[in-house]
C-alpha positions as CSV (number, residue, x, y, z in Angstrom):
1,M,124.0,87.5,-98.0
2,D,125.3,84.9,-95.7
3,H,124.5,81.4,-97.5
4,F,123.2,79.7,-100.5
5,R,121.5,76.4,-101.3
6,L,122.9,73.9,-103.7
7,V,122.1,70.2,-104.7
8,D,125.3,68.6,-106.2
9,T,126.5,65.1,-106.9
10,A,129.7,63.5,-105.9
11,V,130.9,61.8,-109.0
12,A,132.8,58.4,-108.6
13,R,135.6,59.4,-111.0
14,R,136.5,62.6,-108.9
15,P,139.5,62.4,-106.3
16,P,138.4,61.6,-102.8
17,R,136.6,64.5,-101.2
18,A,136.8,66.6,-104.3
19,E,133.5,68.3,-103.3
20,T,135.3,69.9,-100.3
21,A,137.9,71.5,-102.6
22,F,135.0,72.6,-104.8
23,Y,133.2,74.3,-101.9
24,R,136.3,76.0,-100.8
25,W,137.0,77.4,-104.3
26,L,133.2,78.3,-104.7
27,F,133.0,80.2,-101.4
28,E,136.4,82.0,-101.8
29,F,135.9,83.3,-105.3
30,T,132.3,84.3,-105.1
31,A,133.2,86.3,-101.9
32,K,136.2,88.0,-103.7
33,C,134.1,88.8,-106.9
34,L,131.1,90.2,-104.9
35,N,133.3,92.2,-102.5
36,A,135.1,93.7,-105.5
37,L,131.7,94.5,-107.0
38,Y,130.3,96.1,-104.1
39,G,133.6,97.7,-102.8
40,R,133.3,95.9,-99.5
41,W,135.8,94.1,-97.2
42,E,135.9,91.2,-94.5
43,N,133.6,88.2,-94.6
44,L,130.8,87.7,-97.1
45,W,129.7,84.4,-96.0
46,A,128.9,83.1,-92.5
47,T,132.0,81.6,-90.9
48,E,130.6,78.2,-89.8
49,V,131.4,75.1,-91.9
50,P,128.9,74.4,-94.8
51,S,125.9,72.2,-93.8
52,V,126.4,69.1,-96.2
53,V,123.4,66.8,-95.9
54,K,123.5,63.4,-97.6
55,L,120.4,62.4,-99.7
56,P,120.3,58.6,-100.0
57,D,117.2,58.0,-102.0
58,G,115.1,59.4,-104.8
59,E,112.3,60.9,-102.9
60,S,114.8,62.9,-100.7
61,Q,116.7,64.1,-103.7
62,L,113.6,65.5,-105.5
63,A,112.3,67.0,-102.3
64,K,115.5,68.8,-101.6
65,L,115.9,70.1,-105.1
66,V,112.3,71.4,-105.2
67,Y,112.9,73.0,-101.7
68,T,116.0,74.7,-103.1
69,L,114.5,75.9,-106.3
70,T,111.3,77.2,-104.5
71,N,113.2,78.8,-101.6
72,P,112.5,82.4,-102.9
73,V,108.8,81.6,-103.2
74,A,108.8,80.2,-99.7
75,A,110.4,83.3,-98.5
76,G,107.7,85.4,-99.9
77,L,110.0,87.2,-102.4
78,V,108.4,85.9,-105.7
79,E,105.3,84.0,-106.8
80,R,107.1,81.7,-109.2
81,S,110.7,80.2,-109.0
82,R,111.4,81.1,-112.5
83,T,110.8,84.9,-111.8
84,W,113.5,85.0,-109.1
85,P,116.0,87.6,-110.4
86,G,118.9,86.1,-108.6
87,V,120.9,83.0,-109.6
88,H,118.8,79.8,-110.1
89,S,118.6,76.8,-112.3
90,C,114.9,76.5,-112.9
91,G,115.0,77.2,-116.6
92,L,118.1,75.1,-117.3
93,D,117.6,72.0,-119.4
94,P,119.2,69.0,-117.9
95,R,122.0,67.5,-120.1
96,Q,121.8,70.8,-122.2
97,P,125.2,72.7,-121.9
98,F,125.0,76.3,-120.7
99,P,127.7,78.8,-121.5
100,V,128.9,81.0,-118.4
101,E,131.2,83.9,-118.9
102,R,133.9,84.9,-116.3
103,P,132.7,87.7,-114.0
104,V,134.2,91.1,-114.5
105,G,135.7,93.3,-111.7
106,F,138.0,90.8,-110.0
107,F,139.6,88.3,-112.4
108,R,142.6,89.3,-114.6
109,A,141.9,89.5,-118.3
110,K,145.0,87.3,-118.9
111,G,144.9,85.3,-115.8
112,P,144.5,81.5,-115.2
113,V,140.7,81.6,-115.1
114,P,139.4,81.0,-118.5
115,P,137.1,83.7,-120.2
116,S,134.1,81.2,-120.3
117,A,133.1,77.8,-119.1
118,T,130.3,75.3,-119.8
119,L,127.8,74.4,-117.2
120,E,125.8,71.2,-117.7
121,V,123.1,70.5,-115.2
122,K,122.7,66.7,-114.6
123,P,119.6,65.0,-113.5
124,L,119.4,63.7,-109.9
125,P,121.2,60.4,-109.7
126,A,118.0,58.4,-108.5
127,W,116.1,59.9,-111.5
128,A,118.8,59.8,-114.1
129,H,117.0,56.7,-115.9
130,L,114.3,59.1,-117.0
131,S,114.2,60.7,-120.4
132,R,115.1,64.4,-120.6
133,E,111.3,65.2,-121.3
134,D,110.1,62.9,-118.4
135,Y,112.6,64.3,-116.0
136,R,111.8,67.9,-117.0
137,A,108.0,67.1,-116.6
138,L,108.5,65.5,-113.2
139,L,110.5,68.5,-111.8
140,D,108.2,71.1,-113.3
141,R,105.1,69.3,-111.9
142,T,106.6,68.9,-108.4
143,I,107.8,72.5,-108.5
144,A,104.2,73.7,-109.6
145,E,102.6,71.7,-106.7
146,R,104.9,73.3,-104.1
147,E,104.2,76.8,-105.5
148,A,100.5,76.1,-105.4
149,A,100.7,75.1,-101.8
150,L,102.7,78.2,-100.8
151,A,100.2,80.4,-102.7
152,A,97.4,78.8,-100.8
153,D,99.2,79.5,-97.6
154,R,99.7,83.1,-98.5
155,A,96.1,83.6,-99.6
156,S,94.9,82.3,-96.2
157,A,97.1,84.5,-94.3
158,R,96.5,87.5,-96.6
159,R,100.1,88.0,-97.4
160,T,101.6,89.1,-100.8
161,V,105.1,88.7,-102.2
162,L,107.8,91.5,-102.5
163,G,108.1,90.8,-106.3
164,P,111.2,90.9,-108.6
165,R,111.6,94.7,-108.9
166,R,111.5,95.3,-105.2
167,V,114.0,92.4,-104.6
168,L,116.4,94.2,-107.0
169,A,115.7,97.5,-105.4
170,Q,117.1,96.4,-102.0
171,S,120.5,97.5,-100.8
172,P,123.0,94.6,-100.7
173,F,124.2,96.2,-97.5
174,D,120.8,95.9,-95.6
175,T,120.6,93.6,-92.6
176,P,117.4,91.8,-91.3
177,A,115.5,93.3,-88.5
178,T,115.1,90.0,-86.7
179,H,117.7,87.4,-85.5
180,A,118.3,84.1,-87.2
181,P,117.5,81.0,-85.1
182,R,120.5,79.6,-83.4
183,R,121.7,76.3,-81.7
184,Q,119.5,74.2,-83.9
185,L,120.2,70.7,-85.3
186,S,122.5,70.4,-88.3
187,P,121.6,67.1,-89.9
188,R,124.0,65.2,-92.1
189,V,121.3,62.9,-93.6
190,A,117.9,63.5,-94.9
191,S,115.4,61.0,-96.2
192,T,111.7,60.2,-95.8
193,N,112.7,56.6,-96.4
194,K,113.2,55.1,-92.9
195,W,115.6,52.3,-94.1
196,A,117.5,54.5,-96.5
197,R,118.0,56.9,-93.6
198,I,119.2,54.2,-91.1
199,E,121.6,52.7,-93.7
200,A,123.2,56.2,-94.4
201,L,123.5,56.9,-90.8
202,Q,125.1,53.5,-90.2
203,R,127.7,54.4,-92.9
204,L,128.3,57.7,-91.4
205,K,128.8,56.1,-87.9
206,A,131.2,53.6,-89.4
207,F,133.2,56.3,-90.9
208,L,133.4,58.2,-87.8
209,E,134.4,55.2,-85.6
210,H,137.2,54.2,-88.2
211,Y,138.4,57.8,-88.3
212,R,138.6,58.2,-84.6
213,R,140.6,54.9,-84.1
214,A,143.0,55.9,-86.8
215,W,143.4,59.4,-85.5
216,A,144.1,58.2,-82.0
217,A,146.7,55.7,-83.4
218,F,148.4,58.4,-85.5
219,R,148.5,60.7,-82.6
220,S,150.2,58.1,-80.5
221,G,152.9,57.7,-83.1
222,V,151.5,55.0,-85.5
223,R,152.4,56.9,-88.8
224,D,150.9,54.2,-91.0
225,A,147.6,54.1,-89.5
226,V,145.0,53.7,-92.1
227,F,142.2,56.2,-92.3
228,P,138.8,55.5,-93.8
229,P,138.1,56.5,-97.5
230,G,136.7,60.0,-97.6
231,T,139.3,61.5,-95.1
232,Y,140.2,64.9,-96.4
233,A,142.2,67.2,-94.0
234,M,144.5,64.6,-92.6
235,R,145.2,63.2,-96.1
236,L,146.2,66.5,-97.5
237,Q,148.0,67.9,-94.4
238,A,149.7,65.0,-93.0
239,G,149.8,62.6,-95.9
240,V,148.0,59.8,-94.1
241,C,147.3,56.3,-95.6
242,C,143.6,56.0,-96.5
243,A,141.7,52.8,-97.3
244,A,140.4,52.2,-100.8
245,P,136.6,53.0,-101.2
246,S,134.6,49.7,-100.9
């Protein structure tokens, strides 16, 4: 294990860059829990920074969610996303709370982490106007189409899937026989809509240009330099001023 896939939403009422703190907590404590479970040490996750890709429109949001949920199928591990024996949200009902118990083996029984929490899967922002039934139907239909296409590819290549039982029979200490591709592009924006993609890239470019100017000014001694909204490390570590979100 060195990575996972997640589609999440930055909620407006959260503090600036709250998702960064969320990722840090998630990576830290899943690593600690799994290391305690398997009696292992050192890194669990890959050491590079997370690849966070902005999804500015409805089609890209739906495509990435389906890509994430059908990833075990695309990898030839199971035939259907719902039969994946690992963690997934295929069967979770949007807007229906789901109780999750605290993992055993690492957390203290009387520690600060509560014994249980409630997880509520929200619809994709661009599709939140749909009813629960329509949203579920859209997601199920798109997943089924993707699974059918992958099944056709396997049939033409005469390949089979590993299956849930053999997936669970694998050792967590095994390593792949092949090397992962390296030095590839790491996009920050994904969209099939040309204009939505251009707009998102322009916002990203404006942020980087503003940040660079503020950082250069701060480094030269201008301590009241104003950084763009969304600045994270400099805000926490140096207490810099940040502009209000527009």
